[in-house]
MDTraj code that builds the backbone (N, CA, C; nanometers):
import mdtraj as md
import numpy as np

residues = "UNK UNK UNK UNK UNK UNK UNK UNK UNK UNK UNK UNK UNK UNK UNK UNK UNK UNK UNK UNK UNK UNK UNK UNK UNK UNK UNK UNK UNK UNK UNK UNK UNK UNK UNK UNK UNK UNK UNK UNK UNK UNK UNK UNK UNK UNK UNK UNK UNK UNK UNK UNK UNK UNK UNK UNK UNK UNK UNK UNK UNK UNK UNK UNK UNK UNK UNK UNK UNK UNK UNK UNK UNK UNK UNK UNK UNK UNK UNK UNK UNK UNK UNK UNK UNK UNK UNK UNK UNK UNK UNK UNK UNK UNK UNK UNK UNK UNK UNK UNK UNK UNK UNK UNK UNK UNK UNK UNK UNK UNK UNK UNK UNK UNK UNK UNK UNK UNK UNK UNK UNK UNK UNK UNK UNK UNK UNK UNK UNK UNK UNK UNK UNK UNK UNK UNK UNK UNK UNK UNK UNK UNK UNK UNK UNK UNK UNK UNK UNK UNK UNK UNK UNK UNK UNK UNK UNK UNK UNK UNK UNK UNK UNK UNK UNK UNK UNK UNK UNK UNK UNK UNK UNK UNK UNK UNK UNK UNK UNK UNK UNK UNK UNK UNK UNK UNK UNK UNK UNK UNK UNK UNK UNK UNK UNK UNK UNK UNK UNK UNK UNK UNK UNK UNK UNK UNK UNK UNK UNK UNK".split()
xyz = np.array([
    [0.5712, -1.4015, -0.1747],
    [0.6374, -1.2707, -0.1781],
    [0.5600, -1.1722, -0.0912],
    [0.6329, -1.0926, -0.0151],
    [0.5709, -0.9878, 0.0655],
    [0.5796, -0.8544, -0.0083],
    [0.4645, -0.7888, -0.0212],
    [0.4556, -0.6588, -0.0879],
    [0.4008, -0.5581, 0.0134],
    [0.4662, -0.4430, 0.0256],
    [0.4232, -0.3431, 0.1223],
    [0.3487, -0.2277, 0.0580],
    [0.2600, -0.1671, 0.1356],
    [0.1910, -0.0449, 0.0926],
    [0.1987, 0.0554, 0.2069],
    [0.2560, 0.1731, 0.1776],
    [0.2706, 0.2789, 0.2783],
    [0.1965, 0.4027, 0.2312],
    [0.1278, 0.4701, 0.3250],
    [0.0529, 0.5901, 0.2879],
    [0.0559, 0.6933, 0.3996],
    [0.0724, 0.8183, 0.3595],
    [0.0488, 0.9312, 0.4489],
    [-0.0526, 1.0220, 0.3805],
    [-0.1088, 1.1151, 0.4575],
    [-0.2225, 1.1923, 0.4068],
    [-0.1867, 1.3108, 0.3191],
    [-0.0623, 1.3601, 0.3288],
    [-0.0259, 1.4787, 0.2509],
    [0.1210, 1.4742, 0.2121],
    [0.1582, 1.5566, 0.1156],
    [0.2937, 1.5545, 0.0608],
    [0.3989, 1.6016, 0.1594],
    [0.3588, 1.6747, 0.2648],
    [0.4584, 1.7236, 0.3594],
    [0.4803, 1.6277, 0.4763],
    [0.4151, 1.5096, 0.4720],
    [0.4374, 1.4085, 0.5741],
    [0.5392, 1.3067, 0.5242],
    [0.6000, 1.2354, 0.6198],
    [0.7116, 1.1468, 0.5873],
    [0.6697, 1.0001, 0.5931],
    [0.7095, 0.9254, 0.4912],
    [0.6789, 0.7824, 0.4838],
    [0.7875, 0.6953, 0.5459],
    [0.8964, 0.7558, 0.5910],
    [1.0152, 0.6803, 0.6317],
    [0.9862, 0.5758, 0.7386],
    [0.9082, 0.6113, 0.8402],
    [0.8817, 0.5178, 0.9504],
    [0.8078, 0.3938, 0.9004],
    [0.7056, 0.4148, 0.8175],
    [0.6308, 0.3012, 0.7631],
    [0.7190, 0.2145, 0.6741],
    [0.7976, 0.2795, 0.5879],
    [0.8830, 0.2053, 0.4948],
    [0.9845, 0.1204, 0.5707],
    [1.0414, 0.1771, 0.6762],
    [1.1379, 0.1023, 0.7580],
    [1.0725, -0.0213, 0.8186],
    [0.9510, -0.0048, 0.8715],
    [0.8794, -0.1173, 0.9319],
    [0.8467, -0.2237, 0.8278],
    [0.8079, -0.1813, 0.7078],
    [0.7743, -0.2762, 0.6014],
    [0.8975, -0.3530, 0.5553],
    [1.0105, -0.2835, 0.5458],
    [1.1345, -0.3509, 0.5064],
    [1.1789, -0.4500, 0.6131],
    [1.1609, -0.4124, 0.7395],
    [1.2004, -0.4996, 0.8500],
    [1.1233, -0.6306, 0.8478],
    [0.9973, -0.6240, 0.8050],
    [0.9156, -0.7454, 0.8025],
    [0.9401, -0.8299, 0.6774],
    [1.0269, -0.7804, 0.5857],
    [1.0664, -0.8609, 0.4707],
    [1.0008, -0.8270, 0.3389],
    [0.9428, -0.7086, 0.3271],
    [0.8794, -0.6699, 0.1998],
    [0.9848, -0.6507, 0.0909],
    [0.9636, -0.7158, -0.0231],
    [1.0569, -0.7060, -0.1352],
    [1.0234, -0.5886, -0.2272],
    [0.8990, -0.5460, -0.2251],
    [0.8561, -0.4312, -0.3055],
    [0.7585, -0.3493, -0.2222],
    [0.7730, -0.2166, -0.2279],
    [0.6879, -0.1288, -0.1482],
    [0.6274, -0.0204, -0.2375],
    [0.4974, -0.0058, -0.2295],
    [0.4266, 0.1004, -0.3009],
    [0.4045, 0.2161, -0.2033],
    [0.4401, 0.3377, -0.2450],
    [0.4332, 0.4549, -0.1575],
    [0.3303, 0.5544, -0.2106],
    [0.2492, 0.6083, -0.1185],
    [0.1430, 0.7008, -0.1598],
    [0.1308, 0.8159, -0.0609],
    [0.1086, 0.9368, -0.1158],
    [0.0826, 1.0541, -0.0318],
    [-0.0522, 1.1123, -0.0724],
    [-0.1566, 1.0512, -0.0176],
    [-0.2939, 1.0909, -0.0495],
    [-0.3809, 1.0712, 0.0734],
    [-0.4881, 1.1472, 0.0824],
    [-0.5834, 1.1323, 0.1917],
    [-0.6461, 0.9935, 0.1898],
    [-0.6775, 0.9426, 0.3095],
    [-0.7390, 0.8107, 0.3196],
    [-0.8893, 0.8140, 0.3347],
    [-0.9506, 0.9307, 0.3105],
    [-1.0958, 0.9390, 0.3296],
    [-1.1724, 0.8660, 0.2202],
    [-1.1089, 0.8404, 0.1051],
    [-1.1721, 0.7610, -0.0001],
    [-1.0620, 0.6971, -0.0838],
    [-1.1009, 0.6036, -0.1709],
    [-1.0018, 0.5345, -0.2539],
    [-0.9806, 0.6030, -0.3881],
    [-1.0530, 0.7136, -0.4124],
    [-1.0337, 0.7861, -0.5378],
    [-0.8948, 0.8506, -0.5398],
    [-0.8368, 0.8559, -0.6567],
    [-0.7037, 0.9159, -0.6736],
    [-0.5992, 0.8485, -0.5854],
    [-0.6049, 0.7152, -0.5788],
    [-0.5057, 0.6384, -0.5032],
    [-0.4380, 0.5403, -0.5988],
    [-0.3623, 0.5903, -0.6977],
    [-0.3054, 0.5022, -0.8000],
    [-0.2092, 0.3980, -0.7447],
    [-0.1337, 0.4316, -0.6401],
    [-0.0369, 0.3361, -0.5856],
    [-0.1069, 0.2212, -0.5140],
    [-0.2181, 0.2497, -0.4497],
    [-0.2950, 0.1420, -0.3863],
    [-0.3475, 0.0465, -0.4921],
    [-0.4051, 0.1019, -0.5985],
    [-0.4558, 0.0166, -0.7061],
    [-0.3428, -0.0610, -0.7726],
    [-0.2262, 0.0034, -0.7848],
    [-0.1101, -0.0648, -0.8440],
    [-0.0660, -0.1814, -0.7565],
    [-0.0702, -0.1618, -0.6247],
    [-0.0306, -0.2685, -0.5319],
    [-0.1262, -0.3866, -0.5420],
    [-0.2567, -0.3572, -0.5482],
    [-0.3563, -0.4642, -0.5584],
    [-0.3421, -0.5386, -0.6909],
    [-0.3130, -0.4649, -0.7976],
    [-0.2926, -0.5275, -0.9287],
    [-0.1659, -0.6128, -0.9291],
    [-0.0635, -0.5674, -0.8586],
    [0.0681, -0.6326, -0.8612],
    [0.0687, -0.7672, -0.7892],
    [0.0009, -0.7762, -0.6749],
    [0.0097, -0.8986, -0.5949],
    [-0.0566, -1.0158, -0.6662],
    [-0.0025, -1.1343, -0.6402],
    [-0.0519, -1.2575, -0.7010],
    [-0.0945, -1.3558, -0.5921],
    [-0.1678, -1.4587, -0.6327],
    [-0.2117, -1.5620, -0.5395],
    [-0.0932, -1.6145, -0.4587],
    [-0.1102, -1.6189, -0.3275],
    [-0.0041, -1.6673, -0.2399],
    [0.0838, -1.5577, -0.1831],
    [0.0770, -1.4369, -0.2410],
    [0.1542, -1.3234, -0.1884],
    [0.0914, -1.2728, -0.0586],
    [0.1651, -1.1855, 0.0090],
    [0.1147, -1.1196, 0.1295],
    [0.1293, -0.9693, 0.1126],
    [0.0190, -0.8970, 0.1283],
    [0.0231, -0.7508, 0.1243],
    [0.0346, -0.7008, 0.2678],
    [0.1395, -0.6232, 0.2941],
    [0.1687, -0.5784, 0.4305],
    [0.1433, -0.4286, 0.4430],
    [0.0730, -0.3891, 0.5490],
    [0.0496, -0.2474, 0.5783],
    [0.0801, -0.2232, 0.7256],
    [0.1161, -0.0984, 0.7586],
    [0.1506, -0.0659, 0.8973],
    [0.0277, -0.0714, 0.9872],
    [-0.0844, -0.0214, 0.9378],
    [-0.2103, -0.0262, 1.0124],
    [-0.3252, -0.0235, 0.9131],
    [-0.4407, -0.0699, 0.9563],
    [-0.5530, -0.0844, 0.8638],
    [-0.5978, 0.0491, 0.8064],
    [-0.5825, 0.1580, 0.8831],
    [-0.6270, 0.2879, 0.8314],
    [-0.5378, 0.3414, 0.7202],
    [-0.4258, 0.2723, 0.6931],
    [-0.3440, 0.3092, 0.5764],
    [-0.4175, 0.2730, 0.4475],
    [-0.5071, 0.1746, 0.4534],
    [-0.5892, 0.1417, 0.3363],
    [-0.6970, 0.2473, 0.3180],
    [-0.7691, 0.2747, 0.4254],
    [-0.8748, 0.3758, 0.4197],
    [-0.9276, 0.4006, 0.5598],
    [-0.9787, 0.5230, 0.5823],
    [-1.0463, 0.5540, 0.7082],
    [-1.1981, 0.5457, 0.6916],
    [-1.2402, 0.5028, 0.5752],
    [-1.3825, 0.4881, 0.5468],
    [-1.4184, 0.3398, 0.5532],
    [-1.5207, 0.3065, 0.6314],
    [-1.5555, 0.1660, 0.6544],
    [-1.5858, 0.0919, 0.5244],
    [-1.6731, 0.1495, 0.4414],
    [-1.7126, 0.0819, 0.3174],
    [-1.5940, 0.0662, 0.2225],
    [-1.5114, 0.1711, 0.2118],
    [-1.3944, 0.1638, 0.1242],
    [-1.2973, 0.0567, 0.1726],
    [-1.2705, 0.0554, 0.3034],
    [-1.1773, -0.0431, 0.3590],
    [-1.2287, -0.1849, 0.3350],
    [-1.3580, -0.2053, 0.3558],
    [-1.4167, -0.3380, 0.3340],
    [-1.4042, -0.3805, 0.1880],
    [-1.4266, -0.2857, 0.0962],
    [-1.4166, -0.3156, -0.0468],
    [-1.2727, -0.3494, -0.0860],
    [-1.1761, -0.2734, -0.0324],
    [-1.0349, -0.2992, -0.0632],
    [-0.9938, -0.4369, -0.0131],
    [-1.0336, -0.4691, 0.1094],
    [-0.9994, -0.5993, 0.1674],
    [-1.0589, -0.7118, 0.0834],
    [-1.1821, -0.6927, 0.0353],
    [-1.2452, -0.7952, -0.0489],
    [-1.1662, -0.8144, -0.1779],
    [-1.1211, -0.7033, -0.2401],
    [-1.0406, -0.7142, -0.3625],
    [-0.9149, -0.7970, -0.3379],
    [-0.8524, -0.7725, -0.2243],
    [-0.7285, -0.8434, -0.1908],
    [-0.7563, -0.9910, -0.1653],
    [-0.8599, -1.0191, -0.0878],
    [-0.8927, -1.1577, -0.0531],
    [-0.9390, -1.2363, -0.1762],
    [-1.0110, -1.1690, -0.2670],
    [-1.0579, -1.2370, -0.3884],
    [-0.9416, -1.2860, -0.4740],
    [-0.8253, -1.2218, -0.4611],
    [-0.7067, -1.2649, -0.5361],
    [-0.6288, -1.3722, -0.4602],
    [-0.6862, -1.4172, -0.3482],
    [-0.6216, -1.5171, -0.2618],
    [-0.4844, -1.4681, -0.2147],
    [-0.4838, -1.3423, -0.1764],
    [-0.3642, -1.2778, -0.1215],
    [-0.3861, -1.2570, 0.0279],
    [-0.2871, -1.2917, 0.1085],
    [-0.2964, -1.2712, 0.2526],
    [-0.2696, -1.1250, 0.2856],
    [-0.3199, -1.0816, 0.3999],
    [-0.2915, -0.9472, 0.4492],
    [-0.2213, -0.9567, 0.5832],
    [-0.1231, -0.8689, 0.6018],
    [-0.0537, -0.8606, 0.7302],
    [-0.0588, -0.7149, 0.7759],
    [-0.1162, -0.6934, 0.8927],
    [-0.1292, -0.5587, 0.9484],
    [-0.0357, -0.5502, 1.0683],
    [0.0683, -0.4677, 1.0574],
    [0.1763, -0.4704, 1.1561],
    [0.1323, -0.4322, 1.2967],
    [0.0367, -0.3404, 1.3094],
    [-0.0064, -0.3031, 1.4444],
    [-0.1251, -0.3868, 1.4932],
    [-0.1596, -0.4913, 1.4161],
    [-0.2664, -0.5834, 1.4567],
    [-0.2236, -0.7263, 1.4238],
    [-0.1173, -0.7752, 1.4902],
    [-0.0632, -0.9080, 1.4573],
    [-0.1628, -1.0211, 1.4777],
    [-0.2647, -0.9982, 1.5613],
    [-0.3647, -1.1026, 1.5852],
    [-0.4409, -1.1386, 1.4579],
    [-0.4396, -1.0490, 1.3574],
    [-0.5085, -1.0795, 1.2318],
    [-0.4397, -1.1916, 1.1548],
    [-0.3121, -1.2143, 1.1858],
    [-0.2355, -1.3158, 1.1129],
    [-0.2348, -1.4506, 1.1846],
    [-0.3040, -1.4601, 1.2984],
    [-0.3068, -1.5860, 1.3736],
    [-0.3797, -1.6940, 1.2942],
    [-0.3283, -1.8151, 1.3004],
    [-0.3870, -1.9274, 1.2287],
    [-0.4390, -2.0302, 1.3294],
    [-0.5631, -2.0767, 1.3102],
    [-0.6224, -2.1756, 1.4013],
    [-0.6067, -2.3176, 1.3483],
    [-0.5714, -2.3293, 1.2203],
    [-0.5661, -2.4608, 1.1582],
    [-0.6934, -2.4938, 1.0828],
    [-0.7962, -2.4141, 1.1037],
    [-0.9239, -2.4305, 1.0332],
    [-0.9370, -2.3120, 0.9377],
    [-0.9266, -2.3362, 0.8077],
    [-0.9251, -2.2269, 0.7103],
    [-1.0550, -2.1462, 0.7123],
    [-1.1690, -2.2151, 0.7307],
    [-1.2966, -2.1435, 0.7356],
    [-1.3037, -2.0526, 0.8582],
    [-1.2577, -2.1043, 0.9725],
    [-1.2565, -2.0234, 1.0946],
    [-1.1598, -1.9064, 1.0805],
    [-1.0431, -1.9307, 1.0191],
    [-0.9453, -1.8232, 0.9985],
    [-1.0054, -1.7112, 0.9139],
    [-1.0764, -1.7494, 0.8080],
    [-1.1383, -1.6490, 0.7199],
    [-1.2453, -1.5710, 0.7956],
    [-1.3269, -1.6425, 0.8722],
    [-1.4329, -1.5768, 0.9490],
    [-1.3743, -1.4767, 1.0485],
    [-1.2713, -1.5195, 1.1227],
    [-1.2101, -1.4329, 1.2229],
    [-1.1449, -1.3112, 1.1575],
    [-1.0756, -1.3347, 1.0456],
    [-1.0087, -1.2239, 0.9760],
    [-1.1110, -1.1217, 0.9282],
    [-1.2167, -1.1697, 0.8625],
    [-1.3184, -1.0782, 0.8099],
    [-1.3855, -0.9999, 0.9225],
    [-1.4172, -1.0674, 1.0315],
    [-1.4848, -1.0017, 1.1428],
    [-1.3953, -0.8952, 1.2063],
    [-1.2688, -0.9301, 1.2306],
    [-1.1780, -0.8379, 1.2986],
    [-1.1399, -0.7191, 1.2107],
    [-1.1187, -0.7429, 1.0802],
    [-1.0832, -0.6306, 0.9928],
    [-1.2001, -0.5335, 0.9794],
    [-1.3216, -0.5860, 0.9758],
    [-1.4381, -0.4971, 0.9687],
    [-1.4526, -0.4159, 1.0971],
    [-1.4213, -0.4791, 1.2101],
    [-1.4253, -0.4068, 1.3371],
    [-1.3218, -0.2947, 1.3379],
    [-1.2001, -0.3250, 1.2923],
    [-1.0946, -0.2237, 1.2886],
    [-1.1298, -0.1111, 1.1911],
    [-1.1891, -0.1468, 1.0763],
    [-1.2290, -0.0447, 0.9785],
    [-1.3355, 0.0469, 1.0379],
    [-1.4285, -0.0122, 1.1111],
    [-1.5324, 0.0681, 1.1771],
    [-1.4700, 0.1623, 1.2796],
    [-1.3737, 0.1114, 1.3566],
    [-1.3075, 0.1936, 1.4583],
    [-1.2301, 0.3083, 1.3937],
    [-1.1649, 0.2819, 1.2801],
    [-1.0892, 0.3865, 1.2103],
    [-1.1826, 0.4964, 1.1608],
    [-1.2978, 0.4563, 1.1056],
    [-1.3938, 0.5551, 1.0562],
    [-1.4504, 0.6367, 1.1722],
    [-1.4805, 0.5701, 1.2834],
    [-1.5342, 0.6393, 1.4006],
    [-1.4339, 0.7394, 1.4554],
    [-1.3063, 0.6996, 1.4597],
    [-1.2021, 0.7900, 1.5095],
    [-1.1888, 0.9116, 1.4191],
    [-1.1992, 0.8909, 1.2880],
    [-1.1914, 1.0033, 1.1943],
    [-1.3057, 1.1013, 1.2190],
    [-1.4250, 1.0488, 1.2441],
    [-1.5398, 1.1356, 1.2723],
    [-1.5178, 1.2148, 1.4005],
    [-1.4593, 1.1491, 1.5012],
    [-1.4326, 1.2174, 1.6281],
    [-1.3313, 1.3299, 1.6093],
    [-1.2271, 1.3028, 1.5296],
    [-1.1250, 1.4046, 1.5035],
    [-1.1875, 1.5255, 1.4345],
    [-1.2704, 1.4999, 1.3334],
    [-1.3346, 1.6095, 1.2606],
    [-1.4283, 1.6885, 1.3515],
    [-1.4979, 1.6192, 1.4426],
    [-1.5877, 1.6884, 1.5344],
    [-1.5082, 1.7747, 1.6323],
    [-1.3942, 1.7229, 1.6809],
    [-1.3103, 1.8023, 1.7712],
    [-1.2552, 1.9250, 1.6989],
    [-1.2175, 1.9066, 1.5717],
    [-1.1689, 2.0205, 1.4933],
    [-1.2791, 2.1252, 1.4770],
    [-1.4011, 2.0788, 1.4488],
    [-1.5132, 2.1712, 1.4312],
    [-1.5402, 2.2489, 1.5595],
    [-1.5384, 2.1779, 1.6720],
    [-1.5629, 2.2437, 1.8002],
    [-1.4529, 2.3448, 1.8316],
    [-1.3276, 2.3068, 1.8011],
    [-1.2156, 2.3975, 1.8256],
    [-1.2258, 2.5242, 1.7430],
    [-1.2676, 2.5091, 1.6168],
    [-1.2842, 2.6257, 1.5286],
    [-1.3953, 2.7166, 1.5807],
    [-1.5051, 2.6559, 1.6256],
    [-1.6165, 2.7358, 1.6775],
    [-1.5749, 2.8152, 1.8011],
    [-1.4967, 2.7510, 1.8898],
    [-1.4491, 2.8202, 2.0100],
    [-1.3556, 2.9342, 1.9716],
    [-1.2638, 2.9066, 1.8760],
    [-1.1692, 3.0096, 1.8316],
    [-1.2426, 3.1269, 1.7671],
    [-1.3465, 3.0958, 1.6882],
    [-1.4250, 3.2026, 1.6251],
    [-1.4950, 3.2879, 1.7307],
    [-1.5493, 3.2198, 1.8321],
    [-1.6201, 3.2915, 1.9380],
    [-1.5267, 3.3847, 2.0141],
    [-1.3992, 3.3449, 2.0233],
    [-1.2998, 3.4266, 2.0939],
    [-1.2259, 3.5222, 2.0010],
    [-1.2663, 3.5228, 1.8723],
    [-1.2024, 3.6122, 1.7759],
    [-1.0611, 3.5739, 1.7399],
    [-1.0265, 3.4450, 1.7553],
    [-0.8888, 3.4015, 1.7317],
    [-0.8736, 3.3152, 1.6070],
    [-0.9837, 3.2797, 1.5427],
    [-0.9744, 3.1898, 1.4273],
    [-0.9411, 3.2666, 1.3001],
    [-0.8379, 3.2213, 1.2314],
    [-0.7978, 3.2863, 1.1060],
    [-0.8092, 3.1922, 0.9859],
    [-0.8376, 3.0647, 1.0128],
    [-0.8495, 2.9681, 0.9043],
    [-0.7138, 2.9266, 0.8496],
    [-0.7159, 2.8374, 0.7518],
    [-0.5929, 2.7914, 0.6883],
    [-0.5442, 2.8955, 0.5882],
    [-0.4174, 2.9282, 0.5954],
    [-0.3626, 3.0296, 0.5051],
    [-0.3503, 2.9719, 0.3643],
    [-0.4117, 3.0351, 0.2652],
    [-0.4030, 2.9831, 0.1282],
    [-0.2590, 2.9863, 0.0768],
    [-0.2215, 2.8843, 0.0013],
    [-0.0855, 2.8798, -0.0547],
    [-0.0667, 2.9887, -0.1595],
    [-0.1713, 3.0129, -0.2384],
    [-0.1655, 3.1149, -0.3437],
    [-0.2485, 3.2352, -0.2983],
    [-0.1793, 3.3414, -0.2599],
    [-0.2470, 3.4600, -0.2087],
    [-0.1587, 3.5822, -0.2290],
    [-0.2183, 3.7002, -0.2136],
    [-0.1444, 3.8252, -0.2325],
    [-0.0299, 3.8387, -0.1329],
    [-0.0488, 3.7802, -0.0131],
    [0.0544, 3.7905, 0.0901],
    [0.1289, 3.6590, 0.1125],
    [0.1259, 3.5706, 0.0128],
    [0.1976, 3.4438, 0.0250],
    [0.3467, 3.4681, 0.0466],
    [0.4110, 3.3952, 0.1407],
    [0.5543, 3.4132, 0.1638],
    [0.6406, 3.3642, 0.0472],
    [0.5805, 3.2846, -0.0412],
    [0.6524, 3.2313, -0.1570],
    [0.6330, 3.3256, -0.2759],
    [0.7399, 3.3921, -0.3233],
    [0.7250, 3.4898, -0.4324],
    [0.6694, 3.4294, -0.5607],
    [0.7059, 3.3039, -0.5900],
    [0.6548, 3.2388, -0.7107],
    [0.5034, 3.2194, -0.7020],
    [0.4565, 3.1811, -0.5827],
    [0.3125, 3.1609, -0.5655],
    [0.2383, 3.2940, -0.5654],
    [0.3022, 3.4013, -0.5167],
    [0.2408, 3.5342, -0.5258],
    [0.2237, 3.5743, -0.6717],
    [0.3284, 3.5477, -0.7522],
    [0.3238, 3.5810, -0.8950],
    [0.2109, 3.5045, -0.9636],
    [0.2019, 3.3737, -0.9339],
    [0.0971, 3.2910, -0.9942],
    [-0.0408, 3.3405, -0.9510],
    [-0.0525, 3.3776, -0.8238],
    [-0.1800, 3.4300, -0.7729],
    [-0.2235, 3.5523, -0.8531],
    [-0.1326, 3.6475, -0.8726],
    [-0.1681, 3.7699, -0.9452],
    [-0.2028, 3.7393, -1.0911],
    [-0.1341, 3.6396, -1.1491],
    [-0.1658, 3.5999, -1.2866],
    [-0.3068, 3.5417, -1.2937],
    [-0.3417, 3.4594, -1.1958],
    [-0.4762, 3.4010, -1.1914],
    [-0.5817, 3.5098, -1.1735],
    [-0.5532, 3.6052, -1.0840],
    [-0.6468, 3.7156, -1.0603],
    [-0.6698, 3.7949, -1.1889],
    [-0.5614, 3.8228, -1.2618],
    [-0.5745, 3.8954, -1.3892],
    [-0.6662, 3.8207, -1.4856],
    [-0.6454, 3.6894, -1.4951],
    [-0.7264, 3.6088, -1.5869],
    [-0.8721, 3.6019, -1.5416],
    [-0.8936, 3.5950, -1.4104],
    [-1.0307, 3.5922, -1.3591],
    [-1.1024, 3.7237, -1.3866],
    [-1.0287, 3.8330, -1.3777],
    [-1.0884, 3.9636, -1.4082],
    [-1.1227, 3.9742, -1.5561],
    [-1.0343, 3.9186, -1.6408],
    [-1.0643, 3.9150, -1.7844],
    [-1.1911, 3.8337, -1.8106],
    [-1.2004, 3.7209, -1.7394],
    [-1.3183, 3.6346, -1.7544],
    [-1.4443, 3.7082, -1.7102],
    [-1.4334, 3.7837, -1.5991],
    [-1.5490, 3.8566, -1.5455],
    [-1.5965, 3.9667, -1.6393],
    [-1.5046, 4.0165, -1.7235],
    [-1.5418, 4.1244, -1.8167],
    [-1.5765, 4.0720, -1.9556],
    [-1.5926, 3.9401, -1.9663],
    [-1.6425, 3.8838, -2.0911],
    [-1.5471, 3.7967, -2.1695],
    [-1.4219, 3.7870, -2.1250],
    [-1.3263, 3.7022, -2.1972],
    [-1.3703, 3.5562, -2.1899],
    [-1.3593, 3.4857, -2.3032],
    [-1.4014, 3.3456, -2.3078],
    [-1.2854, 3.2566, -2.2636],
    [-1.2721, 3.2439, -2.1336],
    [-1.1660, 3.1603, -2.0773],
    [-1.2237, 3.0814, -1.9602],
    [-1.1942, 2.9545, -1.9561],
    [-1.2504, 2.8676, -1.8525],
    [-1.1557, 2.8561, -1.7333],
    [-1.2095, 2.8104, -1.6223],
    [-1.1251, 2.7834, -1.5054],
    [-1.0164, 2.6814, -1.5405],
    [-1.0546, 2.5818, -1.6196],
    [-0.9589, 2.4777, -1.6571],
    [-0.8433, 2.5362, -1.7386],
    [-0.8747, 2.6303, -1.8277],
    [-0.7704, 2.6926, -1.9097],
    [-0.6764, 2.7766, -1.8232],
    [-0.7335, 2.8482, -1.7267],
    [-0.6504, 2.9284, -1.6358],
    [-0.5596, 2.8369, -1.5540],
    [-0.6157, 2.7260, -1.5071],
    [-0.5373, 2.6304, -1.4283],
    [-0.4225, 2.5726, -1.5107],
    [-0.4515, 2.5374, -1.6356],
    [-0.3482, 2.4801, -1.7225],
    [-0.2369, 2.5803, -1.7496],
    [-0.2737, 2.7059, -1.7688],
    [-0.1738, 2.8090, -1.7994],
    [-0.0826, 2.8376, -1.6805],
    [-0.1401, 2.8357, -1.5606],
    [-0.0635, 2.8747, -1.4414],
    [-0.0063, 2.7562, -1.3641],
    [-0.0434, 2.6344, -1.4043],
    [0.0147, 2.5158, -1.3407],
    [-0.0429, 2.4813, -1.2049],
    [-0.1680, 2.5210, -1.1809],
    [-0.2331, 2.4864, -1.0543],
    [-0.3564, 2.4019, -1.0843],
    [-0.4237, 2.3558, -0.9792],
    [-0.5451, 2.2771, -0.9996],
    [-0.6635, 2.3682, -1.0303],
    [-0.7650, 2.3104, -1.0922],
    [-0.8874, 2.3860, -1.1205],
    [-0.9495, 2.4346, -0.9897],
    [-0.9438, 2.3502, -0.8860],
    [-1.0021, 2.3879, -0.7572],
    [-0.9326, 2.5094, -0.6977],
    [-0.8005, 2.5214, -0.7184],
    [-0.7272, 2.6386, -0.6693],
    [-0.7789, 2.7656, -0.7358],
    [-0.8021, 2.7589, -0.8662],
    [-0.8558, 2.8746, -0.9394],
    [-0.9943, 2.9109, -0.8862],
    [-1.0780, 2.8099, -0.8646],
    [-1.2133, 2.8341, -0.8127],
    [-1.2075, 2.8962, -0.6733],
    [-1.1167, 2.8449, -0.5893],
    [-1.1040, 2.8982, -0.4532],
    [-1.0629, 3.0456, -0.4551],
    [-0.9687, 3.0796, -0.5430],
    [-0.9252, 3.2196, -0.5541],
    [-1.0405, 3.3063, -0.6020],
    [-1.1154, 3.2565, -0.6994],
    [-1.2310, 3.3314, -0.7496],
    [-1.3337, 3.3545, -0.6382],
    [-1.3570, 3.2515, -0.5564],
    [-1.4527, 3.2651, -0.4460],
    [-1.4051, 3.3682, -0.3445],
    [-1.2743, 3.3678, -0.3170],
    [-1.2204, 3.4655, -0.2216],
    [-1.2344, 3.6076, -0.2763],
    [-1.2106, 3.6242, -0.4057],
    [-1.2254, 3.7563, -0.4676],
    [-1.3696, 3.8053, -0.4571],
    [-1.4637, 3.7152, -0.4789],
    [-1.6052, 3.7525, -0.4709],
    [-1.6451, 3.7921, -0.3293],
    [-1.5835, 3.7245, -0.2299],
    [-1.6134, 3.7572, -0.0900],
    [-1.5624, 3.8956, -0.0530],
    [-1.4562, 3.9406, -0.1238],
    [-1.3958, 4.0699, -0.0917],
    [-1.4736, 4.1875, -0.1496],
    [-1.5645, 4.1591, -0.2443],
    [-1.6425, 4.2665, -0.3072],
    [-1.7479, 4.3160, -0.2088],
    [-1.7490, 4.4444, -0.1734],
    [-1.8467, 4.4940, -0.0764],
    [-1.9881, 4.4883, -0.1310],
    [-2.0833, 4.4585, -0.0397],
    [-2.2240, 4.4493, -0.0826],
    [-2.2847, 4.5883, -0.0984],
])
top = md.Topology()
chain = top.add_chain()
for i, resn in enumerate(residues, 1):
    res = top.add_residue(resn, chain, resSeq=i)
    for name in ("N", "CA", "C"):
        top.add_atom(name, md.element.get_by_symbol(name[0]), res)
traj = md.Trajectory(xyz[None], top)
């Protein structure tokens, strides 16, 4: 049985292209995920796919970086898959599926090539982050950098998110004046993540004049 795994990095990206490719290659079941590939944490669909496949199955992915862009994580995931005696098919690296007739040689070649691809994916991610850092520094030097616009802010274009922002600010002010309320409680009440509450609190603190 062929089982597919498709991943994009954020909820506003589209999985359609990957899913179409996986269906074309004959996948009977496809696990879909919208999570960053920088680590395997919080990747329930990936873990579900690994749990689902059985000996003799084939796990199909569009490219190796769909598993992870981190070398160690990718190597660990591949080991989990191989330990279950499940084959892997990487659509943009068909050479990984080549068979020599010697099972030991096939395993050696597969392990060597997948580790090389995982290393290349991690290196490319580092290059992208470095280019982003350099671009931000240049923009700052030219006075053009404004950063990423927060989703929850006083000037958010979404009225619901503006309302939630003001509710969070009210609760943070209560907390600052002695109210016994945690970030987690504020997050639960307003339906956002704890990190969102912390980020808003940090922005408020930055706005206080020294």
